[in-house]
N, CA, C and O atoms as a GROMACS GRO file, in nm:
protein
  540
    1MET      N    1   0.084  -0.116   0.000
    1MET     CA    2   0.000   0.000   0.000
    1MET      C    3   0.089   0.123   0.000
    1MET      O    4   0.180   0.132   0.082
    2PRO      N    5   0.066   0.216  -0.088
    2PRO     CA    6   0.147   0.337  -0.091
    2PRO      C    7   0.133   0.415   0.040
    2PRO      O    8   0.031   0.406   0.108
    3LEU      N    9   0.235   0.489   0.073
    3LEU     CA   10   0.231   0.571   0.194
    3LEU      C   11   0.124   0.678   0.179
    3LEU      O   12   0.105   0.735   0.071
    4SER      N   13   0.054   0.705   0.287
    4SER     CA   14  -0.046   0.812   0.286
    4SER      C   15   0.025   0.947   0.285
    4SER      O   16   0.145   0.956   0.313
    5PHE      N   17  -0.047   1.049   0.253
    5PHE     CA   18   0.009   1.184   0.254
    5PHE      C   19   0.064   1.218   0.392
    5PHE      O   20   0.170   1.278   0.404
    6ARG      N   21  -0.009   1.178   0.495
    6ARG     CA   22   0.035   1.204   0.633
    6ARG      C   23   0.167   1.132   0.664
    6ARG      O   24   0.255   1.189   0.728
    7GLU      N   25   0.180   1.008   0.617
    7GLU     CA   26   0.306   0.934   0.639
    7GLU      C   27   0.422   0.997   0.563
    7GLU      O   28   0.534   1.004   0.614
    8ARG      N   29   0.395   1.043   0.441
    8ARG     CA   30   0.501   1.112   0.365
    8ARG      C   31   0.544   1.240   0.436
    8ARG      O   32   0.663   1.270   0.441
    9LEU      N   33   0.449   1.314   0.491
    9LEU     CA   34   0.484   1.435   0.567
    9LEU      C   35   0.564   1.401   0.692
    9LEU      O   36   0.655   1.474   0.730
   10ALA      N   37   0.530   1.289   0.754
   10ALA     CA   38   0.601   1.247   0.876
   10ALA      C   39   0.749   1.225   0.851
   10ALA      O   40   0.830   1.238   0.943
   11MET      N   41   0.785   1.193   0.728
   11MET     CA   42   0.926   1.170   0.696
   11MET      C   43   1.009   1.298   0.707
   11MET      O   44   1.132   1.293   0.704
   12LEU      N   45   0.943   1.412   0.719
   12LEU     CA   46   1.012   1.540   0.736
   12LEU      C   47   1.035   1.573   0.883
   12LEU      O   48   1.114   1.662   0.915
   13ILE      N   49   0.968   1.502   0.972
   13ILE     CA   50   0.981   1.524   1.117
   13ILE      C   51   1.103   1.447   1.166
   13ILE      O   52   1.132   1.338   1.116
   14PRO      N   53   1.176   1.502   1.264
   14PRO     CA   54   1.286   1.422   1.323
   14PRO      C   55   1.231   1.289   1.374
   14PRO      O   56   1.129   1.287   1.442
   15PRO      N   57   1.298   1.178   1.341
   15PRO     CA   58   1.248   1.047   1.381
   15PRO      C   59   1.217   1.035   1.530
   15PRO      O   60   1.117   0.973   1.567
   16SER      N   61   1.301   1.093   1.616
   16SER     CA   62   1.276   1.080   1.761
   16SER      C   63   1.143   1.142   1.800
   16SER      O   64   1.071   1.087   1.884
   17VAL      N   65   1.107   1.256   1.740
   17VAL     CA   66   0.979   1.321   1.769
   17VAL      C   67   0.864   1.236   1.715
   17VAL      O   68   0.768   1.210   1.786
   18PHE      N   69   0.876   1.193   1.589
   18PHE     CA   70   0.770   1.113   1.528
   18PHE      C   71   0.744   0.986   1.607
   18PHE      O   72   0.630   0.957   1.643
   19TYR      N   73   0.850   0.910   1.636
   19TYR     CA   74   0.831   0.781   1.701
   19TYR      C   75   0.785   0.796   1.846
   19TYR      O   76   0.704   0.715   1.892
   20ARG      N   77   0.835   0.896   1.920
   20ARG     CA   78   0.788   0.915   2.057
   20ARG      C   79   0.637   0.941   2.058
   20ARG      O   80   0.564   0.884   2.140
   21GLN      N   81   0.590   1.027   1.967
   21GLN     CA   82   0.446   1.056   1.960
   21GLN      C   83   0.368   0.931   1.918
   21GLN      O   84   0.264   0.900   1.977
   22ARG      N   85   0.417   0.862   1.816
   22ARG     CA   86   0.346   0.745   1.765
   22ARG      C   87   0.344   0.632   1.868
   22ARG      O   88   0.242   0.564   1.882
   23ILE      N   89   0.454   0.611   1.938
   23ILE     CA   90   0.459   0.505   2.039
   23ILE      C   91   0.362   0.537   2.153
   23ILE      O   92   0.293   0.447   2.201
   24ALA      N   93   0.356   0.662   2.197
   24ALA     CA   94   0.262   0.701   2.303
   24ALA      C   95   0.119   0.678   2.257
   24ALA      O   96   0.036   0.627   2.333
   25GLN      N   97   0.088   0.715   2.132
   25GLN     CA   98  -0.046   0.696   2.077
   25GLN      C   99  -0.080   0.547   2.069
   25GLN      O  100  -0.188   0.506   2.112
   26GLU      N  101   0.010   0.467   2.014
   26GLU     CA  102  -0.015   0.323   2.000
   26GLU      C  103  -0.028   0.255   2.135
   26GLU      O  104  -0.109   0.163   2.150
   27ALA      N  105   0.050   0.298   2.234
   27ALA     CA  106   0.042   0.238   2.368
   27ALA      C  107  -0.096   0.263   2.430
   27ALA      O  108  -0.146   0.180   2.505
   28ARG      N  109  -0.157   0.378   2.398
   28ARG     CA  110  -0.290   0.411   2.450
   28ARG      C  111  -0.402   0.343   2.374
   28ARG      O  112  -0.505   0.308   2.432
   29THR      N  113  -0.384   0.323   2.242
   29THR     CA  114  -0.496   0.283   2.159
   29THR      C  115  -0.496   0.140   2.107
   29THR      O  116  -0.600   0.094   2.060
   30GLY      N  117  -0.387   0.068   2.112
   30GLY     CA  118  -0.393  -0.065   2.054
   30GLY      C  119  -0.273  -0.153   2.078
   30GLY      O  120  -0.279  -0.273   2.052
   31GLU      N  121  -0.165  -0.097   2.126
   31GLU     CA  122  -0.043  -0.174   2.151
   31GLU      C  123   0.007  -0.144   2.292
   31GLU      O  124   0.114  -0.086   2.308
   32PRO      N  125  -0.070  -0.183   2.397
   32PRO     CA  126  -0.034  -0.145   2.534
   32PRO      C  127   0.102  -0.198   2.579
   32PRO      O  128   0.163  -0.142   2.670
   33GLU      N  129   0.150  -0.305   2.514
   33GLU     CA  130   0.281  -0.360   2.555
   33GLU      C  131   0.395  -0.262   2.528
   33GLU      O  132   0.502  -0.275   2.587
   34LEU      N  133   0.374  -0.165   2.439
   34LEU     CA  134   0.477  -0.064   2.414
   34LEU      C  135   0.511   0.014   2.541
   34LEU      O  136   0.626   0.054   2.560
   35ALA      N  137   0.413   0.035   2.629
   35ALA     CA  138   0.436   0.110   2.752
   35ALA      C  139   0.523   0.034   2.851
   35ALA      O  140   0.586   0.095   2.938
   36VAL      N  141   0.527  -0.099   2.839
   36VAL     CA  142   0.604  -0.180   2.934
   36VAL      C  143   0.710  -0.264   2.863
   36VAL      O  144   0.757  -0.364   2.919
   37LEU      N  145   0.747  -0.226   2.743
   37LEU     CA  146   0.840  -0.305   2.663
   37LEU      C  147   0.972  -0.329   2.735
   37LEU      O  148   1.028  -0.438   2.729
   38ALA      N  149   1.023  -0.227   2.804
   38ALA     CA  150   1.150  -0.241   2.875
   38ALA      C  151   1.143  -0.345   2.987
   38ALA      O  152   1.245  -0.402   3.026
   39GLU      N  153   1.023  -0.369   3.039
   39GLU     CA  154   1.005  -0.470   3.142
   39GLU      C  155   0.988  -0.610   3.083
   39GLU      O  156   1.014  -0.710   3.150
   40LEU      N  157   0.944  -0.617   2.958
   40LEU     CA  158   0.917  -0.745   2.892
   40LEU      C  159   1.039  -0.803   2.820
   40LEU      O  160   1.053  -0.924   2.808
   41VAL      N  161   1.127  -0.715   2.770
   41VAL     CA  162   1.239  -0.757   2.686
   41VAL      C  163   1.370  -0.739   2.764
   41VAL      O  164   1.397  -0.630   2.814
   42PRO      N  165   1.450  -0.845   2.775
   42PRO     CA  166   1.578  -0.830   2.845
   42PRO      C  167   1.673  -0.738   2.767
   42PRO      O  168   1.672  -0.735   2.644
   43ARG      N  169   1.754  -0.663   2.841
   43ARG     CA  170   1.852  -0.573   2.779
   43ARG      C  171   1.958  -0.652   2.703
   43ARG      O  172   1.994  -0.763   2.740
   44GLY      N  173   2.007  -0.590   2.594
   44GLY     CA  174   2.112  -0.651   2.514
   44GLY      C  175   2.054  -0.751   2.415
   44GLY      O  176   1.932  -0.764   2.401
   45GLY      N  177   2.142  -0.820   2.348
   45GLY     CA  178   2.099  -0.925   2.256
   45GLY      C  179   2.036  -0.870   2.129
   45GLY      O  180   2.053  -0.753   2.093
   46ILE      N  181   1.964  -0.958   2.062
   46ILE     CA  182   1.902  -0.924   1.934
   46ILE      C  183   1.750  -0.927   1.951
   46ILE      O  184   1.694  -1.021   2.006
   47ALA      N  185   1.685  -0.822   1.902
   47ALA     CA  186   1.539  -0.816   1.900
   47ALA      C  187   1.492  -0.826   1.756
   47ALA      O  188   1.558  -0.776   1.665
   48VAL      N  189   1.379  -0.891   1.735
   48VAL     CA  190   1.325  -0.911   1.601
   48VAL      C  191   1.183  -0.854   1.595
   48VAL      O  192   1.099  -0.884   1.680
   49ASP      N  193   1.159  -0.772   1.494
   49ASP     CA  194   1.027  -0.714   1.470
   49ASP      C  195   0.976  -0.770   1.338
   49ASP      O  196   1.019  -0.727   1.231
   50VAL      N  197   0.884  -0.865   1.345
   50VAL     CA  198   0.828  -0.930   1.225
   50VAL      C  199   0.698  -0.859   1.189
   50VAL      O  200   0.607  -0.847   1.271
   51GLY      N  201   0.690  -0.814   1.064
   51GLY     CA  202   0.575  -0.733   1.024
   51GLY      C  203   0.592  -0.593   1.080
   51GLY      O  204   0.502  -0.541   1.145
   52ALA      N  205   0.707  -0.533   1.055
   52ALA     CA  206   0.749  -0.409   1.119
   52ALA      C  207   0.663  -0.288   1.085
   52ALA      O  208   0.664  -0.190   1.158
   53ASN      N  209   0.588  -0.294   0.974
   53ASN     CA  210   0.507  -0.181   0.934
   53ASN      C  211   0.597  -0.059   0.922
   53ASN      O  212   0.695  -0.064   0.848
   54ILE      N  213   0.568   0.050   0.990
   54ILE     CA  214   0.652   0.170   0.977
   54ILE      C  215   0.763   0.176   1.082
   54ILE      O  216   0.839   0.273   1.086
   55GLY      N  217   0.775   0.074   1.165
   55GLY     CA  218   0.891   0.060   1.251
   55GLY      C  219   0.881   0.112   1.393
   55GLY      O  220   0.985   0.132   1.456
   56PHE      N  221   0.760   0.134   1.447
   56PHE     CA  222   0.757   0.189   1.582
   56PHE      C  223   0.802   0.089   1.688
   56PHE      O  224   0.861   0.130   1.788
   57PHE      N  225   0.776  -0.041   1.670
   57PHE     CA  226   0.830  -0.140   1.764
   57PHE      C  227   0.983  -0.147   1.749
   57PHE      O  228   1.054  -0.153   1.850
   58ALA      N  229   1.032  -0.146   1.626
   58ALA     CA  230   1.178  -0.151   1.605
   58ALA      C  231   1.246  -0.032   1.672
   58ALA      O  232   1.352  -0.047   1.732
   59TYR      N  233   1.185   0.085   1.661
   59TYR     CA  234   1.242   0.204   1.725
   59TYR      C  235   1.248   0.186   1.876
   59TYR      O  236   1.350   0.213   1.939
   60ALA      N  237   1.138   0.141   1.935
   60ALA     CA  238   1.134   0.120   2.080
   60ALA      C  239   1.232   0.011   2.123
   60ALA      O  240   1.298   0.025   2.226
   61LEU      N  241   1.242  -0.096   2.046
   61LEU     CA  242   1.334  -0.205   2.079
   61LEU      C  243   1.480  -0.162   2.071
   61LEU      O  244   1.565  -0.218   2.140
   62ALA      N  245   1.511  -0.065   1.986
   62ALA     CA  246   1.649  -0.019   1.970
   62ALA      C  247   1.705   0.043   2.098
   62ALA      O  248   1.826   0.048   2.116
   63ASP      N  249   1.618   0.091   2.186
   63ASP     CA  250   1.663   0.145   2.315
   63ASP      C  251   1.693   0.034   2.415
   63ASP      O  252   1.753   0.060   2.520
   64ILE      N  253   1.654  -0.089   2.384
   64ILE     CA  254   1.669  -0.201   2.476
   64ILE      C  255   1.773  -0.301   2.427
   64ILE      O  256   1.860  -0.345   2.503
   65ALA      N  257   1.763  -0.338   2.301
   65ALA     CA  258   1.848  -0.443   2.244
   65ALA      C  259   1.977  -0.385   2.186
   65ALA      O  260   1.985  -0.266   2.154
   66ASP      N  261   2.078  -0.471   2.173
   66ASP     CA  262   2.202  -0.431   2.107
   66ASP      C  263   2.185  -0.421   1.956
   66ASP      O  264   2.251  -0.342   1.889
   67ARG      N  265   2.095  -0.504   1.904
   67ARG     CA  266   2.073  -0.510   1.759
   67ARG      C  267   1.926  -0.540   1.734
   67ARG      O  268   1.866  -0.622   1.803
   68VAL      N  269   1.867  -0.471   1.635
   68VAL     CA  270   1.727  -0.492   1.601
   68VAL      C  271   1.717  -0.529   1.454
   68VAL      O  272   1.770  -0.460   1.367
   69LEU      N  273   1.648  -0.641   1.426
   69LEU     CA  274   1.620  -0.684   1.290
   69LEU      C  275   1.470  -0.666   1.266
   69LEU      O  276   1.388  -0.722   1.339
   70ALA      N  277   1.436  -0.588   1.165
   70ALA     CA  278   1.296  -0.562   1.133
   70ALA      C  279   1.265  -0.620   0.995
   70ALA      O  280   1.343  -0.602   0.902
   71PHE      N  281   1.151  -0.688   0.982
   71PHE     CA  282   1.111  -0.751   0.857
   71PHE      C  283   0.974  -0.699   0.816
   71PHE      O  284   0.878  -0.708   0.892
   72GLU      N  285   0.968  -0.644   0.695
   72GLU     CA  286   0.842  -0.587   0.643
   72GLU      C  287   0.836  -0.612   0.494
   72GLU      O  288   0.922  -0.564   0.420
   73PRO      N  289   0.735  -0.688   0.446
   73PRO     CA  290   0.727  -0.718   0.303
   73PRO      C  291   0.674  -0.605   0.216
   73PRO      O  292   0.696  -0.606   0.095
   74ASN      N  293   0.605  -0.509   0.274
   74ASN     CA  294   0.550  -0.399   0.194
   74ASN      C  295   0.661  -0.300   0.161
   74ASN      O  296   0.718  -0.239   0.252
   75PRO      N  297   0.694  -0.282   0.033
   75PRO     CA  298   0.807  -0.197  -0.004
   75PRO      C  299   0.792  -0.051   0.039
   75PRO      O  300   0.891   0.015   0.068
   76ASP      N  301   0.670   0.001   0.044
   76ASP     CA  302   0.649   0.139   0.086
   76ASP      C  303   0.678   0.155   0.235
   76ASP      O  304   0.743   0.251   0.276
   77TYR      N  305   0.632   0.061   0.316
   77TYR     CA  306   0.659   0.068   0.459
   77TYR      C  307   0.806   0.038   0.489
   77TYR      O  308   0.863   0.095   0.582
   78THR      N  309   0.865  -0.050   0.411
   78THR     CA  310   1.009  -0.075   0.428
   78THR      C  311   1.088   0.052   0.402
   78THR      O  312   1.178   0.086   0.479
   79PHE      N  313   1.054   0.122   0.295
   79PHE     CA  314   1.121   0.249   0.264
   79PHE      C  315   1.105   0.348   0.379
   79PHE      O  316   1.202   0.411   0.421
   80PHE      N  317   0.983   0.363   0.429
   80PHE     CA  318   0.956   0.455   0.539
   80PHE      C  319   1.039   0.418   0.662
   80PHE      O  320   1.105   0.503   0.721
   81ALA      N  321   1.036   0.290   0.700
   81ALA     CA  322   1.108   0.245   0.819
   81ALA      C  323   1.259   0.265   0.804
   81ALA      O  324   1.324   0.310   0.898
   82ARG      N  325   1.313   0.232   0.689
   82ARG     CA  326   1.458   0.253   0.669
   82ARG      C  327   1.494   0.400   0.684
   82ARG      O  328   1.592   0.435   0.748
   83TRP      N  329   1.412   0.486   0.623
   83TRP     CA  330   1.440   0.630   0.629
   83TRP      C  331   1.431   0.681   0.772
   83TRP      O  332   1.520   0.753   0.819
   84MET      N  333   1.324   0.645   0.841
   84MET     CA  334   1.300   0.699   0.974
   84MET      C  335   1.387   0.634   1.083
   84MET      O  336   1.426   0.701   1.178
   85LEU      N  337   1.417   0.507   1.069
   85LEU     CA  338   1.499   0.440   1.170
   85LEU      C  339   1.647   0.475   1.156
   85LEU      O  340   1.721   0.473   1.254
   86ARG      N  341   1.690   0.507   1.037
   86ARG     CA  342   1.826   0.558   1.010
   86ARG      C  343   1.935   0.484   1.086
   86ARG      O  344   2.017   0.544   1.156
   87GLY      N  345   1.935   0.353   1.071
   87GLY     CA  346   2.043   0.274   1.130
   87GLY      C  347   2.014   0.221   1.270
   87GLY      O  348   2.094   0.143   1.322
   88ARG      N  349   1.904   0.259   1.331
   88ARG     CA  350   1.870   0.206   1.464
   88ARG      C  351   1.829   0.058   1.453
   88ARG      O  352   1.834  -0.016   1.551
   89ALA      N  353   1.788   0.017   1.332
   89ALA     CA  354   1.748  -0.122   1.308
   89ALA      C  355   1.786  -0.158   1.166
   89ALA      O  356   1.793  -0.072   1.078
   90GLU      N  357   1.809  -0.287   1.143
   90GLU     CA  358   1.832  -0.338   1.009
   90GLU      C  359   1.694  -0.376   0.954
   90GLU      O  360   1.629  -0.466   1.005
   91VAL      N  361   1.650  -0.307   0.849
   91VAL     CA  362   1.517  -0.330   0.794
   91VAL      C  363   1.530  -0.413   0.667
   91VAL      O  364   1.600  -0.374   0.573
   92HIS      N  365   1.463  -0.528   0.665
   92HIS     CA  366   1.467  -0.619   0.552
   92HIS      C  367   1.332  -0.622   0.482
   92HIS      O  368   1.229  -0.641   0.547
   93GLU      N  369   1.331  -0.602   0.351
   93GLU     CA  370   1.207  -0.605   0.273
   93GLU      C  371   1.177  -0.748   0.232
   93GLU      O  372   1.206  -0.790   0.120
   94VAL      N  373   1.119  -0.822   0.326
   94VAL     CA  374   1.093  -0.964   0.303
   94VAL      C  375   0.987  -1.011   0.404
   94VAL      O  376   0.979  -0.959   0.515
   95ALA      N  377   0.909  -1.109   0.364
   95ALA     CA  378   0.818  -1.177   0.457
   95ALA      C  379   0.894  -1.297   0.514
   95ALA      O  380   0.983  -1.351   0.447
   96LEU      N  381   0.861  -1.338   0.632
   96LEU     CA  382   0.925  -1.455   0.692
   96LEU      C  383   0.829  -1.573   0.692
   96LEU      O  384   0.708  -1.558   0.707
   97SER      N  385   0.887  -1.692   0.676
   97SER     CA  386   0.807  -1.813   0.670
   97SER      C  387   0.894  -1.932   0.707
   97SER      O  388   1.013  -1.917   0.735
   98ASP      N  389   0.834  -2.049   0.708
   98ASP     CA  390   0.910  -2.172   0.732
   98ASP      C  391   0.965  -2.229   0.602
   98ASP      O  392   1.030  -2.333   0.603
   99ALA      N  393   0.938  -2.161   0.489
   99ALA     CA  394   0.986  -2.206   0.358
   99ALA      C  395   1.022  -2.085   0.273
   99ALA      O  396   0.961  -1.978   0.287
  100CYS      N  397   1.119  -2.102   0.185
  100CYS     CA  398   1.160  -1.994   0.095
  100CYS      C  399   1.073  -1.993  -0.030
  100CYS      O  400   1.007  -2.092  -0.062
  101GLY      N  401   1.073  -1.883  -0.098
  101GLY     CA  402   1.000  -1.873  -0.224
  101GLY      C  403   0.941  -1.736  -0.242
  101GLY      O  404   1.002  -1.635  -0.204
  102ARG      N  405   0.824  -1.731  -0.299
  102ARG     CA  406   0.752  -1.606  -0.317
  102ARG      C  407   0.611  -1.626  -0.264
  102ARG      O  408   0.556  -1.736  -0.271
  103GLY      N  409   0.556  -1.521  -0.212
  103GLY     CA  410   0.420  -1.526  -0.162
  103GLY      C  411   0.344  -1.404  -0.206
  103GLY      O  412   0.403  -1.306  -0.252
  104THR      N  413   0.214  -1.408  -0.194
  104THR     CA  414   0.133  -1.295  -0.233
  104THR      C  415   0.097  -1.214  -0.110
  104THR      O  416   0.043  -1.267  -0.012
  105LEU      N  417   0.128  -1.086  -0.115
  105LEU     CA  418   0.094  -0.993  -0.009
  105LEU      C  419  -0.032  -0.919  -0.053
  105LEU      O  420  -0.032  -0.851  -0.155
  106TYR      N  421  -0.138  -0.932   0.024
  106TYR     CA  422  -0.262  -0.862  -0.007
  106TYR      C  423  -0.267  -0.734   0.075
  106TYR      O  424  -0.263  -0.738   0.198
  107VAL      N  425  -0.275  -0.622   0.006
  107VAL     CA  426  -0.272  -0.492   0.071
  107VAL      C  427  -0.410  -0.428   0.060
  107VAL      O  428  -0.461  -0.412  -0.051
  108PRO      N  429  -0.472  -0.392   0.175
  108PRO     CA  430  -0.602  -0.325   0.168
  108PRO      C  431  -0.592  -0.196   0.086
  108PRO      O  432  -0.489  -0.129   0.087
  109LEU      N  433  -0.699  -0.163   0.016
  109LEU     CA  434  -0.700  -0.042  -0.066
  109LEU      C  435  -0.733   0.082   0.014
  109LEU      O  436  -0.733   0.193  -0.040
  110SER      N  437  -0.762   0.066   0.142
  110SER     CA  438  -0.794   0.178   0.228
  110SER      C  439  -0.682   0.198   0.329
  110SER      O  440  -0.628   0.101   0.381
  111ASP      N  441  -0.647   0.323   0.357
  111ASP     CA  442  -0.545   0.347   0.458
  111ASP      C  443  -0.602   0.336   0.599
  111ASP      O  444  -0.532   0.358   0.698
  112GLN      N  445  -0.731   0.300   0.609
  112GLN     CA  446  -0.795   0.277   0.738
  112GLN      C  447  -0.774   0.134   0.786
  112GLN      O  448  -0.816   0.099   0.897
  113GLY      N  449  -0.710   0.050   0.704
  113GLY     CA  450  -0.690  -0.090   0.740
  113GLY      C  451  -0.818  -0.170   0.720
  113GLY      O  452  -0.919  -0.116   0.674
  114GLY      N  453  -0.813  -0.294   0.755
  114GLY     CA  454  -0.932  -0.378   0.744
  114GLY      C  455  -0.963  -0.417   0.602
  114GLY      O  456  -0.880  -0.405   0.512
  115ALA      N  457  -1.084  -0.464   0.583
  115ALA     CA  458  -1.126  -0.514   0.452
  115ALA      C  459  -1.148  -0.399   0.354
  115ALA      O  460  -1.187  -0.289   0.395
  116PRO      N  461  -1.125  -0.424   0.227
  116PRO     CA  462  -1.152  -0.321   0.127
  116PRO      C  463  -1.303  -0.300   0.111
  116PRO      O  464  -1.382  -0.385   0.153
  117PRO      N  465  -1.342  -0.189   0.052
  117PRO     CA  466  -1.485  -0.166   0.028
  117PRO      C  467  -1.544  -0.278  -0.058
  117PRO      O  468  -1.470  -0.346  -0.130
  118PRO      N  469  -1.677  -0.298  -0.052
  118PRO     CA  470  -1.739  -0.403  -0.134
  118PRO      C  471  -1.703  -0.386  -0.282
  118PRO      O  472  -1.689  -0.274  -0.331
  119ARG      N  473  -1.690  -0.496  -0.351
  119ARG     CA  474  -1.658  -0.504  -0.494
  119ARG      C  475  -1.518  -0.454  -0.528
  119ARG      O  476  -1.484  -0.443  -0.646
  120ARG      N  477  -1.437  -0.423  -0.430
  120ARG     CA  478  -1.298  -0.385  -0.458
  120ARG      C  479  -1.208  -0.489  -0.393
  120ARG      O  480  -1.224  -0.521  -0.275
  121GLN      N  481  -1.118  -0.540  -0.468
  121GLN     CA  482  -1.028  -0.641  -0.416
  121GLN      C  483  -0.900  -0.574  -0.365
  121GLN      O  484  -0.857  -0.473  -0.421
  122PRO      N  485  -0.839  -0.630  -0.260
  122PRO     CA  486  -0.713  -0.574  -0.214
  122PRO      C  487  -0.607  -0.589  -0.323
  122PRO      O  488  -0.612  -0.681  -0.404
  123GLU      N  489  -0.512  -0.499  -0.322
  123GLU     CA  490  -0.402  -0.505  -0.417
  123GLU      C  491  -0.315  -0.625  -0.381
  123GLU      O  492  -0.284  -0.646  -0.263
  124ALA      N  493  -0.276  -0.704  -0.478
  124ALA     CA  494  -0.192  -0.821  -0.454
  124ALA      C  495  -0.055  -0.795  -0.513
  124ALA      O  496  -0.041  -0.754  -0.628
  125LYS      N  497   0.048  -0.821  -0.432
  125LYS     CA  498   0.186  -0.805  -0.478
  125LYS      C  499   0.262  -0.932  -0.446
  125LYS      O  500   0.248  -0.988  -0.337
  126SER      N  501   0.342  -0.978  -0.540
  126SER     CA  502   0.428  -1.092  -0.516
  126SER      C  503   0.552  -1.042  -0.443
  126SER      O  504   0.618  -0.949  -0.490
  127ARG      N  505   0.585  -1.104  -0.330
  127ARG     CA  506   0.698  -1.060  -0.248
  127ARG      C  507   0.786  -1.179  -0.217
  127ARG      O  508   0.738  -1.292  -0.213
  128PRO      N  509   0.916  -1.156  -0.196
  128PRO     CA  510   1.004  -1.266  -0.156
  128PRO      C  511   0.971  -1.313  -0.014
  128PRO      O  512   0.932  -1.234   0.072
  129VAL      N  513   0.987  -1.443   0.007
  129VAL     CA  514   0.966  -1.504   0.137
  129VAL      C  515   1.093  -1.577   0.174
  129VAL      O  516   1.145  -1.654   0.093
  130SER      N  517   1.144  -1.555   0.295
  130SER     CA  518   1.268  -1.619   0.339
  130SER      C  519   1.246  -1.691   0.470
  130SER      O  520   1.159  -1.656   0.549
  131GLN      N  521   1.328  -1.794   0.492
  131GLN     CA  522   1.335  -1.859   0.621
  131GLN      C  523   1.428  -1.774   0.707
  131GLN      O  524   1.520  -1.711   0.655
  132HIS      N  525   1.404  -1.773   0.837
  132HIS     CA  526   1.487  -1.688   0.923
  132HIS      C  527   1.634  -1.733   0.924
  132HIS      O  528   1.722  -1.650   0.948
  133GLN      N  529   1.663  -1.860   0.899
  133GLN     CA  530   1.802  -1.908   0.897
  133GLN      C  531   1.883  -1.843   0.784
  133GLN      O  532   2.005  -1.828   0.795
  134GLU      N  533   1.813  -1.804   0.674
  134GLU     CA  534   1.883  -1.745   0.560
  134GLU      C  535   1.940  -1.608   0.590
  134GLU      O  536   2.040  -1.568   0.531
  135LEU      N  537   1.877  -1.536   0.680
  135LEU     CA  538   1.915  -1.399   0.706
  135LEU      C  539   2.019  -1.396   0.812
  135LEU      O  540   2.066  -1.289   0.849
   0.00000   0.00000   0.00000
């Protein structure tokens, strides 16, 4: 799914400001574990964010882990996360699976998430799929 106008504008904001605001919002509205992430994840080591989206978990994990690996098959979100994370995490444009190959990524046509409107099919993109051992 292409980045929304709001997401493109966000790329002009300093990443620390953007992610602090977004993490606070997500912790209140749908991802409460973000508020206690430091208590859930041991310091050091490697953290993995599968389905990284725009990278707010990867950003938060970078304050805890020595290394963060983020995986996002959507090329638009991968681009956003790479730009905004700026080296805080290694962002890989790939889906993860128990088998290698290619898979179809179905992207909703609405930036509101969820199912597409009636009679409209989600956009389908063929994306690479890797086993975690390969990376």
